[in-house]
N, C-alpha and C positions, 0 to 999 in steps of 0.2 A: 615464396614464391622461388623457385628454384630456377633462378639465372645465375648461370656460371662465368663469371668475369674471365674475360681469356685475357691473361695477363704473364706475362715472361714464362711464355711455352706452357701455359696451360692446357686443361683440353677442350674440344669442342662441346657445345652444350647437346652432348647426347641425353649425359644424366638429367638434363632438365627436359628433353623431350622424352625419357621414359617415364617422368613424374608428372608430366601434362600429357599423358597419349592423345587428349582431343587435339592437340593443337598439330600433331600429325595426323591423326585421322580423321578428325572434325566431323566424326560422326556416319561416315563413309567406306565404303567398302576400300579398304587401301591395301597397297603392294607391300607395306612393309611393316619388316619384324623388328621392332624396334631394337631388340635386344642383339641381333644380329649388326645391324646398322651401325650400334653403339661400339662392338666389339670389331668391327673393321676399321672405324674411326680410330679408337684405341691401340689397336696392334700397330696404326702406321705411324702414330706420334712421336714414339724413339725414334724412328728413321729420320723424319722429318724434321726432328728438333736438333738433330744433329749436322744438318747438313749446313757450313758454313757460307754456301751462297745464296741463304735464305734471306730474302729484304726483311729489316730490321722495324721500319718507317711506314710501310705501306699495310694497307689491311691485306690479311689471307686467313682463311680457315687454318686450324692448326695439323692439317692433314689431308691427305686424296686431292682430288680434281675439283678444282673450281671453274666454272663457266661464265657466262654472261653476268654482267649486272643487269639485273630484268626488271628491276625497280626503285626508285628513291623517292624520299619523301622527308620532309621538316612538319613533326607532328608533336604537339603539346610539349616542345622544347627538348625533344631528340631529333637527331638525322639517324632516319632509317635506311640502310640499304636492303634489299633483296638481291639472290644470285644463285644463279645454276648450280647446283651441286650433287656429286654421287660418291655417296660413302661404301661404294662397293666396287668402282672399278678400279680401285688403284691411284695410281699418277696419270692415268691416261684418260681420253676420254671414254664415257661409257655412253649406250644409246639406252637402255633400258632404266630403270629407277632412279631417272634424273629428279631432283625436287626443286622446290624453292625454299634455298637457306637464307638468315634473316639476320642483321647484326646492329645494331645501334649505339649511336655517340652523342654525347652532350657537347664536343669541341670539336669534331673531325678528325679527331686524332687518337684516342683511346675509345678501341671499340669493345662491347660485353656483343659475344655469342649468345643467340636466343633460339628457340625451341624451332625447329623448320615449319614453316608456315604454311605451304602445302606437300602432298606426296602423290606420286600417282595412285590412281585407285587400279588396280588390277581388276579387282572385280567389275569394273565395268569396262575393261579392254582399254584402259589408259595405260601406254607405255611409258610417257615422258610428259613434265612439265614444261613446256617451250617458255622462251622469254614472253616478255610483256612491259607491264608498269604499274605503278601506284599512284593513285589521283582521289581527289576529295569528291563525292558527289554534291549534289544540289543543297544538302542539308549539312554540308562540313565533314562527312564523315569519311574515312579512308576506304577506298575499294583497290583492290587487286584486280587486274585483268591479264589472263595468260592464254597460254594457246595448248589445246587438249590434243596431242599425239596418239594416235590410234594402235593397239598392239598389231591388227592386221587391216588391212584396205576396206574391208568389209565390217569392222566392227563400229564405224559411225556412219551416219549420212552420208550414203554417196562414197564410202570410203577416204572422207577428205577429214582433212582436222577442223577441228571446231574452237569456237573463242567462249570461252568460260570466265567466270568471275567468282571472287571471295571476298568477304566482310569480315572484319576482326569484331569478336565478341566482348574485346576491354579496349582501356584508350592506351596501355602498354602495346596494344595488335601484337600480342602473345598467341592467343587462339583465334584462328580464322574458320569459318564456314562457308563451303559453296554455295551459291545463292543463284537464281533459283536452281532447283534439282534437274539440271540439264544445260545446253548450250544457249548463248544468247545470240549466235550467229552462227550460222553453218551455209555451205551451199544449197542454193534452192530456199532458204528461209529469210523471211521479212524483206522480200525481195534482191537478198543476194542472188548473183547471177549462178546458174544453174553449173554452168564451164569455169568457178572460180579456181585457181590453180590448187591442186592438191596439196602443195605445199606450203599454202598463206600461213604467215603465222605471226608472233611481233606484233602485237596490237600495243598502240601509243592513242592514247587520249589526249584532245587539246581541244580549246576553247575559242570561240570569237562571235561577236556580236550577240551575245547572250545564247547562244547557242554550245551542244558540244559534239565531239566529232570524235571519230577514232578511224586511225588508217594502220598498214599492215603491210610486209613485204610478200613479195614473189604474187603480186596480183596488180600490177600497174597503178599502184596508186588507190586503191578502191577505197572508198569512204563512205562508213556509218554514222548515223547521227541518235541519238540518245533521247525517247519520246517521251521520258518520266525524269524528276530528279533522282531517283533511287538508281540511275544509269543500268536499269534491268529491262528496258524495252530499247529495241535500237529496229533501223528501218535504214538500208540501203539506199544514198542518196546522190552516188557517182563517181567519180576517179577526180584526183589533181595529178597535173603534173610534175615530174621531177623524183617521186618516190625511185628508191632505186637501193642494191644491196640488202643488208638486213639492218635489223634492229633501228626502223626510220624514227627520230625525234622531232616534233613538228612544236614551235612555240615561237612567241613573240618574243622581242628584244628591242628596245628603245619606241621607234617609230614602224618598224618591219619586223618580218614574219623570218626564221631561220628554220632551213631543213637538215637537219644532219642525216646522213646515211652511213651505214658501216660496209662501205666497200675496199677493194683492197687498191689503194691504201684509202681511209675513210676521207668522206669530203662532204664540204657543206654548199650550202644555196641560199644566198638572201634576196628576199624577195616580197610579193603581199600576196596574203592570202583574204579570197572574197568570199564570203559564207553562204551568200546570195546566190552563185552561182557554182560552189563549191571546186574553185580553182586555184591553184596557185601559180601566180605571174613571177618566174625567176627573170625578174629584172636587175637584179641588183649583183653582188660578188659571188662568184662560184670559186673555189678553192680546195685545197688539199688540207684536211682537218687536222691528220698528223700522219708525220712521213716515215714512220716505224717499220711501216711495209719496203717501202723503197717504191720508186714510181711505177716499175713496169714489173714485179715478185711472179718468180715463177712458179706453177704449179707444183713444184716440189719442197715449197717453204709456207705450205699452206697452213700451218699451225707457228710460223715464225713472224706473228703478225705484230708485237709491239701493243699498240694500242687498238682496240675493236670493242665492238657492243658496247655503245655507250649509254646511258643516259641523264636525263636533264630534270630540275626542278627547281622552284623557288623557295628560298629560307625567308623567316618572318623580317629581315630584314630588307629584303626584295631582292637579295643577289640571284643571280640565274645561276644555278651549281651545275658542273658537269662530272660524272664520273664514269670509268671504264672499266674494262675488262684487259688485263696487260698478260699477254699468253705470252709462248714462245719459248718455254724450260725447259730443260734436259730431263727427261723421264728417267726414273729409276732412283727417286730421292725421295720418294713417301709423299710428296706435295708436288702442285703444280698449278699455277695461276694465283695473280694477286687483283687486287682494284689499284685502279690509276693514284695518285694524288687528287683530292677536289681541285677541280680548277673554276675560276670566275670568268665566266663569258661576257663580252661586251661588244660593241660597235664602235670602230671609229667613225671620224667625219666621212670618209669614204664609202662607209658601210662595209669595210673588211670583219671579218670575225676575229676578234683578239680574246686568247685565253691566257688568263695568268693563274698563277699558282695561289691559293686559298691563303690570307694574310695570317690565319692560328699555323701553319705552318713555321711562322717565326718562332714560334712558343717550342720549338723543339731544340733549337740552336744551343749550341754549349760553345766552347771555346772559338775565340772568334781570333783569325788572323788575316792580314792586311797589308796590302803591298799598291804604290802610288807610283805613278809616271816612271813606268822602269820600259826603258831604252833598249830595243834589240838589234842587232846586226848583223844577219849570215849566222844566226845561232840558234842554240835549243839549250834553256837554262832550268834544270831541275832545280826549285825551289827548296831551300832549306825548311826544316820542322813542319815543313805542311804536306801532311799525308794522311791517306783514310780510305774506308771502302764504305762509309757513310758520311758523305759530306754535302754543304750544300757550296755552291761556288757562284758569283756574279764577276764575271770577267768583262770588263771593257777595253778594246782594241781601238787604237787609230790607226788603219794601216799604211800609212805613209807611201812609200814606195814598195812596201812587199808584194812579191810575186804570189807568197803563200803566207800565212802566218795563222796562229790558234792555239789550241790547248792539246796538252796531252796528259791524260788523268789514267790512274790506275798503272803506273809507270814502273818496271822493273828498275832493280838496282843499277844495274849497267843501262840501262835507258833503251833498251834492243826492243822492248816488248811495252805497247802503251794503247789505249784505246785513243786515237785520234781525232780530235775535231779540229779539222782544218778548211780555212777559207781560200778560194784563189779561183780566179776566172769567173764571179758570179757565182760559185758553187760551195756551199758549205758541205764538206762531207764528213758525216757523224758516225765514224767506226764502220764507214764503207758504204751508208746509207746517203746517197746525193741529195741534197736539197737545194732548189734556187732562191740564193739570196744575192740578189744583184746591190751593189753597195756604187753610189756616186764616188768615184776617185778625187780623193784630197777633200771632200766635203762629209761623207759619212763613216759614223762609226758604227764598229760591231758588239753588240753586247749579248753575250750567251750566259743564260741563267741553267745552272745545272744541278740536276738530284742525283748523288748516287748514292743507289742503297744494295748494296752487294750486288748482286745481279741484276739490277734493275737501272738505267739509266733516262730520267725525263730531261730533256734539253728544252726551252723556250727561248725565242730567239729575237730580240730587238724589241722587249716588251710586249712579244703576243701574238704577233702574226702567223707565226709559223713554229710547230712544234717537232720534236722526234720523239718517241719511244723507242727502248731497245733493251733487249736480253742479251747481254754477253757474258762470256766469262773466262776474265784473265786471270793470269797465276792467283791463288789467293794470297801470294807474298809481295803481290805488284800493288803497290800502294802510293806511290809518288805521283807528285804532281809537278808539271814544265811546261813553260813557255816556249816559244818559238816562232823565229820567222826566216824566211828567206827573202833577203832584202832588210830594210829598214821597216820599223813600226815600234808602236809605243804603247805597253801595258797601261795605259790611264788609271785604272785602278782596280784591285782582286783583291774581293773580300772571300773569304773561305769560312765556312763553320762547320765544325763537329757536329752532326745530328744523334739528337738522344734515341734510342731504340724505345717502342711502344709496348713492347710484349715483353 
């Protein structure tokens, strides 16, 4: 089986796709000339591989544009992720030819690129394969759900998008076939209102009370229910409150339900789902999932998103995992986009949503540096022999009477340039993104868990309730780390690990 292990800058599995044409064609009229797709990716690989700002321990394709994480599942010992991918659009978004690419991992760290799962059926008027999800049917078999985006407004029923499905033909989930031969849900079909928004998309399947449901973006929380175990027959059953933005994720967590929305910034709602009334009672906590966008991003920052387009799933140990698309990278580098680090979701005693980096990431730790009980007084102190652009940092601060305090990462030699993580007046400023982090003076410490991976920075604050994902471009030789305080503060502990590359 021609599965190409993508390690140390190796190429995308375009060769595997070519040797398994059924995986890309699935027996349908396809858009793709596999040879041209392969050539486009391979031509971009050298430029992408030379980019020193490219992350080395985040998953990403070897070249070209990566978009939404549009499906994730743990199946027969492997973690599988699916993502929107366009081999023809260079390192910018391309509306045509966007497919679902596929990768798998046994440990959430090292990934194999696999043949593309589904590609647009140009012969049937399909422009691109939009986001969705991967789940299991009533027989335990994986099923892929996505949105068929039409070439023209007249090429599908009522000129609107339709919801389609595909099934794998093998347990490695290499080869997929659309089934049945047509849409599962469309405007005016099986009770779906004729007036459903033309842009409805991003199906996400969830289960409650022994029943299986799906909701979407851009249709005010419209819900359909599966009428059979194979999930091939669906009927419209109502609407649920709270669905907003793109890529909705609905799932149980603890004794509550959680709804994630890819808004700007991404948000979450904790509540209760009632399958009898098809209702979501937003009676719990609501908050920002990740502040990478900032709290009120201007429209000209449309692609400076940080974390977006999440997908959640459970593994065999019962963990609820979340991955998302990290975007906002500069074009012209032969690649664009990566996946966030895998995060484990939970609820605290007050039903706040917590996000913590998956424990597997500890296996990437290399050389360890540690400092304890470092007192700062009106100073910025660069730390000796602690530097790098691929680091994990856990820093705990006791504020004392400091007006401002925090970390400087990616510091220049003269200290003038750095990415600043600065807390003051109840706000944590993460390289220009402001996050509300109130601290009780004299009683509460601040813990910053930071992952630096070249141009990507993921920050987890106070063990999970708040996170920030940033894409930044400090000077390539700006590698230092410093701590500072305006007033008196104590660095209770600072642990730094050099992180190993997975490519």
